[in-house]
N, C-alpha and C positions, 0 to 999 in steps of 0.2 A: 380366491381359490385356496382355502386352508388345506384341502386335501386334493392332490392332483395325481393322476395316473397318465403316463405317456406310454403308448403301446405301438407295436408294429414299427419299431425303429431299429436301425443298425447302430448300436451304441458303442462308441469307443470310450471306455471308462478311464483309461490310463491307471487303473487299479490292478496290480499284478494278481490279486486273488480272484479277480473276475474281469478279465480284459475286454470281453465282448458280452453284450446283452441285447435283449429286444424290448425291454420294458423297464421303467423306473417309477418309483412312487415318492411323493413329496408330502410331508405334513408340517405345517407351520414353518415353512421356509427352509426345511432341511430334508435331505434325502433319507428315506427310511427303508427303502428296499431297491435292489437292482438285480435283474435276472430275467427269467422267463416271465411271460405274462401271468401264468398260473401262480408262480412263486410270489410275484409282486402284488397280485390282487388279494392274496390271503390276508385277512384281518383288516383290510381297508374299509372305512365306513363311508359309503356313498361318495366316492370321489368324482371330481370332474375329470372326464376322460378325453384325451387328445390322441387322435390317430395320426402318427407321423408319416403314414403313407409309404413306409419302407425307406425313408430317407436316412442319411447319416446324421447322427446326433453326437456332439462332442462337448466337453466341458467349455464353459464360457471363456472367451479369450481375455487375457489380462495384459495390458500394455504397461511395461515396467518403467517407461520413461516417455511421458507426453506432457502436454500443456493444456489440459482440458479447461481448467478454470479460466485462464486468460483467453484461450481460444473461444470458449463459450460466450464470453462477454461481447465478442466481435463477430461471431459466425454469421449472423444475419446481414452484416454489412459487406461480406466478402463474396466475390465471384470466384468460384473454384475452377481451376484448370486441371485439377488432379485427374489423371487417367486419360486425358485427351490424346489423340494420336495425330491431330492435324492442327497446325498453327492457323490455317484458314478457318477452321471451326472456332478456335479460340478467339480469333479476331471478330468473327461474326457474333459470338456471344458478347464480346466486349462492346461492340457497336450497339447491339440490342439493349444492353444494360445502360449504356450512356444515354440512349434515347428515353429511358424509363426512370432516370434518377433526377430528382428535383434539386435545384440550387438550394443551399450551398453545399449539398452532400457530395462526397467523392465516390468514384468507382475504384474499388481496391481488389487487386489480385495478389494475395499475400501467401506466397510459397506453395508447397505441395506439388510442384512440377519442376521440370528441367527442360531446357531447349532440346536435349538429346532425345526426349520422348516423342517429339514431333517428326513427321516424315520429312519436313523441311530442314530439320537439324539447325534451327536458328531461333532467335527471339525476334519479336517485331522491332522495326526501327522506330526511332522517335518521330520521324516524318509520318509513318503510317499511323501512329497513335494520335498525333496532332490532327491528322486529316479527318479522323472519325470523331474526335472529341475536341473541338476548338474552344469550347466554353466550360465543359464539365471537368473538374480535376480528376485525373487518373493517376493512380499510384500502383506500380507493378513491381513486386519484389521477386527476384530470381535467386533462390537459395539464400545464402548470406553473402553473396559476392557483389550484388548490385541492385539498384532500384532504377526504374525508368519513370520519370515524371513528365507529363505533358506541360505545355506552357501555362495552362490554367492552374495546374498543381503548383508550379513554381511561384506563380503569383500568390496563391493561397498560403504558401509557406513563407512568403516574403524573401525568397532567395533571389538575389540580384548580383551584379558585378562586385558589390562591396561586401558580400557575405564571405567571411573567411572559411577556409577548410578547417573542419574540426580535427582534433588529434585522432590519428588512425583512420581518417576518411578523406575522400577526395570528391570535390564537386567539379565535374568535367566542364570545360569552358570553350567557347569559340575563340576565334582570332581577336575579338574585341574584348574578351574577358567576361562575356555574359554566360551564365549557366546554360548548358545545352539541355539539361533534364536527366543526364546520366550521373548517378551517385555511386561511388565505388567504395567498398570496404578495403582499406589498405593499412593495416591488415584486419581491423575489427569492424563490427557491424553497428557501432554506436550511431553513426550518421543515418543508417537505415532505420534503426529503432526510433531515434529521435524525430525523424521526419514523419514516420507513420503516426507517431503520437500527436502530431499537429492536426490530424484530421478530426472531424466532428465525432463525438461519442454518442452512443445510444443512451436515452434516459433509462433509469434503473429498472423500470417495469419492462422495457423492451429488452434489456440485458437478460432478465429472467426468461423471457420468451426465447431469446436467442440461445441461451444455454440449454433449454429444453430441446430445441431443435438439434443442437449439436450432439447432445446425448442420444437422441433418437437416431441420428445418422450413425453414430458409433454402434448402437444396438443393431442397426440394419446390417452391419458388417460382422456381427457376432461378438462384439466387445461387451463384457459385463463388469469388468473392473479395470481401473487404471491407477498408476502411481503418478501423481502430478509433481513435476520437478520444479515448480515455481516459474520464474522467468523475469526477464528484464522489464521494468516498468510495471511490475505486479507487486503491489505493496500490501503488507499485512498490518492490520486487519481490514483496511479499507476495501480492497478489491476482492475480499472473500465474503462480503455481505450477501451477495446474490446467491452463491452456492449454499451458504448457511440457511438462508430463507427458504430455498427450495427443499433443503433437507427437513426443516421444520414443517413445511407444508406437505411432506410426503411425496414430492415430485422428482426425487432423484431416481434415475433409471440405470445409472452406472455407479458402482461402488468406487469411492475415491479415497485414497490415502495421499495426503499432501505434505510435501516438504517446503520449508520456508527458505527463501532465496534472498540474501542480503542485497540491498540496493544502495548501500552507503559505503562507497570506496573510502578507505581510511578509518571507517567507523564500524567495521564488521563485528568486532568483539562486542561493542556496545549493543548492536542489533540483537545478537544472539543472547546476550545477558538479559536484555529486556524481555525478549520472547520467552526465555526460560522461566521468567517470573510469572508469566500469564498463561502459558500453555504447557501442559505436562506431556511427556512422551506417551504416544498412543492414546491421547485424549480423544474421546468420541466413541463411535460405535461402528458396526460392520458396514454401514453405508458411507459414513464420512468420519475419517480419523486422521489425526496428526501423525506424521511419519518421520519427523526429525528435521535435520538441516540440509541445505544444499539445493540445487546442484552447485550454486556459487557459495563457496565458503569464504574465500578472500579473492579480491579482484586480481591480485598479483599472481595467483596460481592458475588463472584461466588461460589456456592455450587455444585461442580461437581457431577453429578448423576451417580453413579455406585452402583446398588442395591446389588451386590455381595461383596461390601465393606461397612464398617461402615459409617454412616452419618458423613460428615465432619462438624466440628465446625468452624464457621466464626471467624476470629481473632478479638481481642478486639478493634483494631484500625479501624475497618471497618466504623463505624458510621461517624466520622469526614471526612473521605475520600469521602464517598458517599454523605454526606451533601454538600461538596464543589461543586461536579459535578452537583447535582440536582439543587442547587441554580442557577448555571450558566445557565442550560438548561431552567429553568422556567423564568428567567430574559430575555433570548433570545427568549422565546416562541417556543422552540424546543420540539416536541413530543418525548417521550422516552419509552423504553422498557427495562426490566431487566430479566436475567436468574435467576430463583429461583425455585428449585425443592422441597425443604422441608419446612414445615410450620414454623419450628424454624427459618429458614433464613428469610422467608416472614415476620414474626413477627417483627424482628429487622429492616428490610428494611422499613416496614410501620411506625415504630417509627420515622425514619428519614424523610419520606415523610410528615407525619403529622406535624412535627416540622417546616419544610420548608414552608408548606402550611399556617401555622399560621402567618408567617412573610411575605411570598410572595405568595399570593393565586394562586393555580393552575387555578381556574376560567375557567373550561371547556377545559383546555389543555388535549389532548389525551395522556394517558400513560397506560401502562399495564405490567402485570406480565406474563412471559413466563413459561410454564410447570406446576408448582403448583400441582404436583402429590399428596402431602399429606396435602394440605391446609385445615384448619378447618373452620367451619361455622362462627366463630367469625371474622377471617381475611377476609373471603369473604365479610362480612358486612362492614368491614373497607374499603375495596377496593371500594365498592359501594358508601360509604359516601364521598370518595375523588374523585369520578367520573372516576375511572379507569376501566380497563377490564382485562380479562383472556384469554390468547391464549394457547389452549391445543393441544397436539399432541399424536399420537398413540405409544409413546415409550413403554408403558406397553404391547403392543402387541408383542414387541420384548424382553422385559426384565421382563415380568410378572412372569415367573418361578423363576427368581432370587429374585424378590421382595417377593414372597410367601415363599421361602425357608428362607429368613432372618426375615421377619416380620409376617408371618402367613397369612392364608386365610382370616381371618376376617378383618385384616387391609387392604387387597387388595380389598375388596368389594366396597370401595369408593375411589379408587386411579386411577385417580383423581375423585373427587365428581362432575361429570358433571351435574347431575340432580339438586343437591343443588345449583350450580352456576346459573343455569337457573331460578330456583325458586326464588332466591334472586334478580333477575332482573339485574344482572351484564352483560355487553356486553361480549359474548363468541364467539371466532372465532376458527376454526379448522385448523390444518395443519399437517405437517409430521416431521419437523426437519431433512429432508433429506439433504445430501445424505449419511452421514457417520454413522448414527445410524440406524434409520428406513428407509424403502424404500420411495421413492418419490411417490409411487402409491397411489392416494387418495382413491381408492376403497378398499384398505386394511384398511385404516383408517375408512372409512364409515362402513365396515364390523365389525370392532372392536366396534364402537359406538353402532351398532344395536345388535350385538350378545354378546359382552363382552368377546370374546375369543381371545387368543393369536394366532399368526401364527403357533404355535406348537399344538394348539387345547385345551389348558387349559382354562376352564371357570372361569373367574375372578369375575363377578358381579352378583348380584341378580337383579330381575326385577326392583327394585327401582332405579337402576343406569343405566338402559338401555334406549335408545332413540327410538322412532318411526322413521320410515325411512324418513318421511318428516322433522321431527325435525333435524335429522342428516344432511340432505341435506341443510337445512337452515344455519347450522353452517358453511358449506363449501361454502356458497354463500353470503347471507345477513349478516350473522354473521361476516365473515372475512372482509367484506367491511368497517365496522366501524374502523378497525385497521389501515386503511390508509386514513381515513376521506372521504371515497367514498360511504357512505351509501345512499346518494341521487342519485347515478348514476350507481351503480352496485348491482348485487345480485338478481334482479327481472327481469322478462320479461314484461315490462310495457312501455307505451308511454313515450318517453324522456330518457329512460335508454340506456346506451351503449349496442350496439348489439353484445353481447358476449354470445354464447350458444353452446351446443353440442347435437348431435343426438347419442343415445346410441346403442351399439351392442345388449344389452338385456335390458328389462324393469326393472329398479331398483325397482319398486314398485310391481313387480310380480314374480321375480325369487326367488328361495329358498335361505335361508341364506348362504348356502355353495357356492353359485354361485356369490355372490355380488362382491367378490374380483377379479373375472374374467371379469368384465365388462370393456369395452373400449369405445372409441368414434369412430364412423364411419364417422362423419362429425363434425369438430370443426370450429367455426366462431368467429373471433375477430374483432369488429368494422365493421361488415358486410362483412368482407373479409375472404374467406375460407383459413384456414391455415393448415388443415389436412383433408384428405379424405381416406377412405378405402372401399374396395369392390365396390359397385355400385357408390360410390362417389369419387373414387380414381382419376378420370380424372379431377376433379374440383380443386384439390390441386396443389400448385406450386411445381415444380420439385426441389428436394433437391440434391445437388451434393454429391458424395460418401464421406464417412468420411475420413479425412486426419489425419495421413498417411494411405497408402493403407493397412498396416498390422493392422490397428486399430481393436480391438475386435468388435466394433460396426458394421463393415461391414459384419461380419459373424454371430454374436450372438445377435445383437441388444441390447435392454435394459431389461425391466422387462419381465419375462417369464410367460406370462398368461397361466393359467392352470397347472403350475408346471413343464412343460416339457422344457427341454433344447433346446431353439431355435437354429437351425443351426447344431445341433450335429448329429442327425440321418441321415438327408439328406446327409450330407457330407460323412459320413462313407460308405454309400452304393453307392453313385453316383460315387465315385472314385474307386469302385471295390476292396476295401481293404479286404473284406470278414470278417470284424470284426463285432461282435455282442455284444452289451452292456449286454444282458441278458445271453447269452450262451457261451461267450468267442470266441476265434478265430476259424473260419471255412471258407471254400471257396465256399460252394455250393450255398448259396443264391445269391451271386453276379454274379454267372454264368448264372442266369436265367433272362429273359427279363420281369421283373415286375417293376411297377412304385414305387419303394421304396423311391424315392426322393421327394415325395409329402406328407409332414407331415399330412395333413388333409384328405388324401385319405385313402382307405381301408388298403392297405399294409403299408403305412407309419404310420398310426395310431397305428398299432400293435407294432411299434418300430423295427420290424424285420420280414422278410418274411421266415425265416428258418423253421418255424413250418409247412409250406406247402410242404416242400421237405424232 
């Protein structure tokens, strides 16, 4: 589609010169006209025309902090509980996947959910997991505070009574010293990372398929760009081969700017020195580009966020280690980012930055703090003075209850202080920190910014820290563009901008607050190319091959569960005539009747069970 016309849309452009429009035109991947249909049609040469059906159209969403590259390599292996409202449904999905997973593979539920989102307000017990999975290893990661392993997973990992607790982690044990299956981050998640890394990996051709499915899932939610923050056990260049090959093959459907994350505690300077010799700042193109260093710059500066644990104190030797890395990066003109949750950590980090800046001026170099949940106005002002930015995520939507329990409701009212950041004039971008803590769904993050509520329903903020809907959308578009140096080409629907946009399933500016998190995209376009379509637009999207391997949870359950219902669960139970009912237990009469229970959106399927009629 070298020339594309989208008509009959309610377009929010975020361009002050033309805030609203009903049509736009694209030529060779860039927007060439926005306005009325008559204005936009003028001068177009035989365009492909898409009728948006009166739906809301917005700029493509841009996640300023996520882990797409690592998440993509593993997406097909993971059963997602993102969005579910019932632990009963989650466990039914787990049981179904256990039954479908061949030895020696694991069943993995890796983040994106919290116990607070379930009506039961709890996690499964180890006894419940062992009962449904006596032989198949199960690994369940809850935020970054714990992992639950069944007995089969303990055997697969080689954990027994002789296995010592690693630094910063705890293996819970019974009265005889045997591991129970509960692993605790106390206070860091290394034990959780390291245990997950023991599981079987996909072969590289399956990793490519997995990454394509993950990108399509992000496209389904309206995401067209991300900034990848690296991650633990994500080595460069080894773990970037798949994304680079997909780029060469023309199969990227999300624009990616990636940061490099040191894996070498004590050797961080050497890592960045080596990488600076083989990768130049902003090397790449508009689809895949290097974005600098971080979010880990030095291990001693990482204040791991676990709000159910006391705030970690950074070691006294942090400053000289961070100084050495930042000096190198500024000399090489590498942009950089750093993970910092607590104001106490940010204060010390800024001391280092200010000292380096006095000797080697930052001089417009893009740098920013990630997370900053408890940052104070004083340190916001220091960031502004140094020309930095703040990348925020909706981690409080998943950990807000734990924060309130430890620090109190009053402290939570400005955690993070988004409104103060914006009032100070600091660049602010929004993201998710997916996939291992919060979900990758941007609409959950937008809901949090607008309502101030956790996914469990707890109200965190007063009106003074809530955003209007357009303000929140700007953080997810224009705001995030600054963090990859793309503020002049992304985030608005204006002439000359990259043609990245999405048509929404529901109008973000009209739905009630409770429905924001259920929005999806029915049409997603990246560079004028349709990368996702649903409903009336499904035929416009390229065909995606099935997830590999064939037993992948993605083939049956998909990803985020919009509306809170377990995708693929109800239809499967009835379609095969098993007679099971999630609500009423085992019975056979419903399955014996010819009713269309395999259509989740139809009358019978929407009830979850047809048994009430018989």
